[in-house]
C-alpha positions in Angstrom: -44.8 8.6 -15.3 -41.5 9.3 -15.7 -39.8 12.1 -13.8 -37.9 13.6 -16.4 -37.5 12.3 -19.8 -35.0 12.8 -22.9 -35.5 11.6 -26.3 -33.1 12.4 -28.7 -32.0 15.7 -28.3 -29.7 17.6 -29.4 -28.4 21.3 -29.3 -25.9 23.9 -31.6 -24.6 26.4 -31.1 -24.0 27.7 -34.9 -22.7 24.7 -36.5 -21.2 23.1 -33.1 -23.2 20.1 -32.0 -22.9 19.9 -28.0 -25.7 17.8 -27.4 -25.6 14.6 -30.1 -29.3 12.8 -29.1 -29.0 12.3 -25.4 -31.5 9.9 -24.7 -32.6 9.8 -20.4 -35.3 8.1 -18.2 -35.5 9.1 -14.9 -38.3 6.7 -13.5 -38.3 6.9 -9.9 -37.1 9.7 -7.7 -32.6 8.9 -6.5 -30.3 10.7 -6.9 -28.4 10.6 -10.6 -24.9 12.0 -12.0 -23.6 13.3 -14.6 -19.5 12.9 -15.2 -18.1 14.5 -17.4 -14.5 16.5 -18.8 -15.2 19.8 -19.0 -17.0 20.9 -22.5 -17.8 17.7 -22.4 -21.7 18.8 -23.2 -23.4 18.8 -18.8 -24.1 22.7 -18.7 -25.3 22.6 -21.6 -27.9 19.6 -20.8 -28.7 20.4 -18.1 -30.0 24.9 -19.0 -31.8 22.5 -22.3 -33.4 20.5 -19.5 -34.6 23.2 -17.8 -35.4 25.7 -20.6 -33.1 28.6 -20.2 -31.6 26.9 -23.4 -33.8 25.6 -26.2 -33.1 22.8 -27.4 -32.6 22.4 -31.3 -34.2 19.0 -31.5 -35.6 15.7 -29.2 -38.1 16.2 -26.7 -38.2 17.0 -23.1 -40.9 15.9 -20.3 -40.6 16.8 -16.4 -42.9 15.7 -14.9 -45.4 14.5 -17.8 -45.4 17.8 -19.2 -43.5 19.6 -22.3 -40.4 21.5 -20.5 -41.6 24.8 -22.0 -45.4 24.5 -20.2 -45.1 27.0 -17.2 -46.5 24.9 -14.8 -42.9 22.4 -14.1 -41.7 26.1 -13.2 -43.3 24.9 -9.8 -41.9 21.4 -10.0 -38.5 21.9 -10.6 -35.1 23.2 -9.1 -32.1 23.9 -11.0 -28.8 25.2 -8.2 -26.7 27.5 -11.1 -22.9 28.7 -9.8 -23.0 31.5 -7.2 -22.9 33.8 -9.8 -26.7 34.1 -10.2 -26.4 35.3 -6.9 -27.3 39.9 -6.1 -24.2 40.6 -3.7 -26.2 44.1 -2.6 -29.1 41.7 -1.7 -28.9 38.9 2.0 -29.5 35.8 1.5 -32.9 36.1 3.0 -34.3 38.2 0.4 -33.4 35.6 -2.4 -35.1 33.1 -0.6 -37.7 36.1 -0.4 -38.1 36.1 -4.3 -38.7 32.1 -4.0 -41.0 32.5 -2.2 -42.9 35.6 -4.0 -42.2 33.7 -7.6 -43.6 29.9 -5.8 -46.1 31.0 -3.4 -45.5 30.0 -0.9 -45.2 30.3 2.9 -43.7 32.6 4.3 -42.9 29.1 7.0 -40.9 27.6 3.8 -37.7 30.1 4.6 -38.2 29.4 8.6 -38.0 25.4 7.5 -35.2 25.4 4.8 -33.3 28.2 6.7 -32.8 25.8 10.1 -32.7 22.9 8.2 -29.4 23.2 6.3 -28.3 25.9 10.2 -28.1 28.6 8.1 -29.4 31.3 10.2 -26.1 33.0 11.5 -26.0 34.9 7.9 -29.0 35.2 6.0 -29.0 39.0 7.3 -25.6 40.2 5.6 -24.9 41.0 2.1 -24.4 37.5 0.2 -21.8 40.3 -1.3 -19.8 39.2 2.4 -20.3 36.2 2.2 -17.7 33.0 0.9 -17.5 30.8 -1.2 -19.4 28.3 1.3 -21.9 30.5 2.9 -22.6 31.4 -0.9 -22.5 27.1 -1.9 -24.6 26.8 1.5 -27.7 29.3 -0.1 -28.2 28.2 -3.5 -28.5 24.7 -1.7 -31.3 26.7 0.2 -33.2 28.6 -2.5 -33.6 25.3 -4.7 -35.0 23.4 -1.9 -38.0 25.8 -1.5 -40.3 24.6 -3.3 -39.5 20.9 -2.6 -38.9 20.0 -6.3 -39.9 16.8 -7.5 -36.8 17.4 -10.2 -33.8 19.2 -8.6 -31.1 19.8 -10.8 -27.6 20.2 -9.2 -24.7 21.8 -10.6 -21.2 21.5 -9.1 -23.2 21.5 -5.5 -20.2 20.2 -3.4 -18.0 23.5 -4.7 -16.4 25.4 -1.9 -17.6 23.4 0.9 -15.7 22.2 4.2 -15.0 18.3 4.7 -18.4 18.6 7.5 -21.5 20.3 5.0 -20.4 17.7 2.0 -21.1 15.2 5.0 -24.2 17.3 6.6 -25.2 17.9 2.3 -24.4 14.1 1.5 -27.4 13.4 4.2 -29.4 16.3 3.0 -30.0 15.0 -0.4 -30.7 12.1 0.7 -33.6 12.4 3.3 -34.7 14.6 0.1 -34.6 11.2 -1.7 -36.4 9.7 1.1 -39.5 12.5 0.5 -39.8 11.8 -3.2 -37.5 14.3 -5.0 -35.6 12.9 -8.3 -31.8 14.8 -7.5 -29.8 15.4 -11.3 -26.0 16.1 -10.4 -22.2 16.9 -11.8 -19.5 17.5 -9.8 -16.3 17.1 -10.6 -15.7 15.1 -6.8 -15.5 11.8 -8.2 -15.5 10.1 -4.2 -18.4 11.2 -3.4 -20.5 10.5 -6.4 -20.0 7.2 -5.8 -21.1 7.6 -1.7 -24.6 9.5 -2.9 -25.4 8.3 -6.6 -28.0 5.5 -7.7 -27.3 5.6 -11.5 -24.4 7.2 -13.8 -24.2 8.7 -16.9 -21.4 9.3 -18.4 -21.2 12.2 -20.7 -18.5 12.4 -23.8 -18.5 15.5 -26.4 -21.4 15.2 -26.8 -23.4 11.9 -26.1 -24.1 9.4 -23.0 -21.4 7.1 -23.7 -22.2 5.3 -20.7 -24.8 3.9 -18.3 -23.7 2.5 -15.2 -26.6 1.7 -12.1 -25.5 0.9 -8.3 -24.7 -3.5 -8.1 -26.0 -4.8 -11.5 -23.0 -3.1 -13.2 -20.6 -1.9 -11.0 -18.9 -4.8 -9.3 -15.9 -7.2 -9.7 -15.6 -10.6 -9.1 -12.1 -12.0 -8.3 -11.4 -15.9 -8.6 -8.4 -17.6 -7.3 -7.4 -20.5 -9.4 -6.0 -23.6 -9.0 -3.4 -24.3 -12.4 -5.1 -26.6 -13.3 -8.3 -24.8 -13.1 -6.3 -21.5 -15.4 -5.3 -24.2 -18.5 -8.7 -24.8 -18.8 -10.3 -22.5 -19.3 -7.7 -21.3 -21.6 -9.9 -24.2 -24.0 -13.4 -23.0 -22.3 -15.4 -19.3 -22.9 -17.9 -19.0 -20.3 -21.0 -17.7 -22.8 -22.7 -14.3 -21.3 -19.9 -13.3 -19.2 -17.5 -10.3 -19.1 -13.9 -11.6 -18.0 -10.7 -11.6 -18.2 -8.2 -13.9 -17.0 -4.8 -12.3 -15.7 -2.4 -15.1 -15.0 -3.7 -17.6 -12.0 -7.3 -15.1 -11.4 -10.5 -15.0 -13.4 -11.4 -11.4 -13.6 -15.7 -10.8 -13.9 -16.9 -7.6 -14.6 -20.7 -9.1 -13.9 -24.1 -8.2 -12.2 -24.2 -9.6 -8.2 -27.2 -12.5 -10.7 -25.2 -13.6 -11.9 -22.7 -15.1 -9.2 -24.7 -18.4 -9.0 -24.8 -19.0 -12.7 -20.4 -18.1 -12.3 -19.9 -20.5 -10.2 -22.5 -23.4 -11.5 -21.0 -23.3 -14.9 -17.4 -23.7 -13.3 -18.7 -26.1 -11.4 -19.7 -27.8 -15.1 -16.2 -28.0 -15.8 -14.5 -28.9 -13.5 -12.9 -25.8 -12.9 -11.8 -25.3 -9.4 -11.2 -22.1 -7.1 -9.9 -21.2 -4.3 -11.3 -17.5 -3.1 -13.7 -15.2 -4.7 -14.1 -11.4 -3.7 -16.0 -8.5 -4.5 -13.9 -5.4 -5.7 -16.6 -2.0 -6.1 -14.9 0.0 -9.4 -15.1 3.4 -8.4 -16.2 6.7 -11.2 -12.5 7.1 -10.5 -11.3 3.7 -11.9 -15.4 4.1 -14.5 -13.5 7.8 -15.5 -9.8 6.5 -16.3 -10.9 4.2 -19.2 -14.4 6.5 -20.5 -11.1 9.5 -20.6 -8.2 7.9 -21.6 -7.9 11.4 -23.9 -8.3 13.4 -20.0 -5.3 11.3 -18.4 -2.8 11.5 -21.0 -3.1 15.7 -20.4 -2.1 14.8 -16.6 0.5 12.8 -17.4 2.7 15.1 -20.2 
C-alpha cells in the first residue's frame, strides 16, 4: 500500500492551470523534497494533497484511502506557515486543541514538548513569539498525531543554525519510526542533507526526479591523449557522458561504474584517475531553472 499516490492530478484557478497532470508515488518512509521557484505550484500541490483545495481531476490516495476520506485526518499532518497560529492563544492551547481533535492522551503534549525542548515558552501567547519559536510550535503541532505522512512547507524558515540541526535530526528520527515526509524548502544545502528523493516542479509539472546514489553522481576520469582521440570515434552505449579536454565526465549511477570501466578496457582506452563528485540540489536547480539564474544576473 502506498503512503501517497497521485495520478494525473490537475488544479485550475479560473482559466489558469497551476497543476498539470502531477504523478507521484511514495511507497515507504523517507524524506521527499519538492523543489521549484516561487509560483511553480508547490503550495498548491500540498494544499491539494491535504484536501484544503479540491483537485479538478486526477486521483489522490493517502495510506490507501482517497484524500477526501475524513479518516486520513488521523494519519496526516500538514505544517503551513505561521499565519495559522492564533496570537491570543498560548503554545500549549494550540497543542491541547490538536490533542482533543485527534483524541490523543494528554501525555502526548508532554512528549512532544520535551522532544523539541520548548517547555519554557508554552504558556506564552504566540503573538509574543519570535519567528523561530513559532516554527518550533508548528513542528510540534505536526508531530502530535504520529502521522504516517507529514507535509512540511518551508519547515526551516526562521530557525537559527542550532535549531536547523536539531530539526534535521528530528525529521530523520520520524522517518525511522515510520513517517514519510514531503517537504519544500528554498534552503537547497539542507535539502541535500535531508532528502532521500528530490522532485523538481516547474510550470505545474514534475519535470525530473532524482534518487540519491542512483542519478545524482558525476564520475570524472582523467584520460591520456591517445584515449581522448579514441573516445572521439567511439560511443559507449547506454551511458550519459561528455568529453572535456582530457576529462571524461560521466553522469551515471554507482551501479554503472563497473560497466563503464569494462567498456573502456575492452577498447584499450586508458585513464589515470577516477573520482566521484556529488551533484548538489543547487547545481541541479540552476540547470533546471536557467530563467531564474538570468534574474540574478540582471
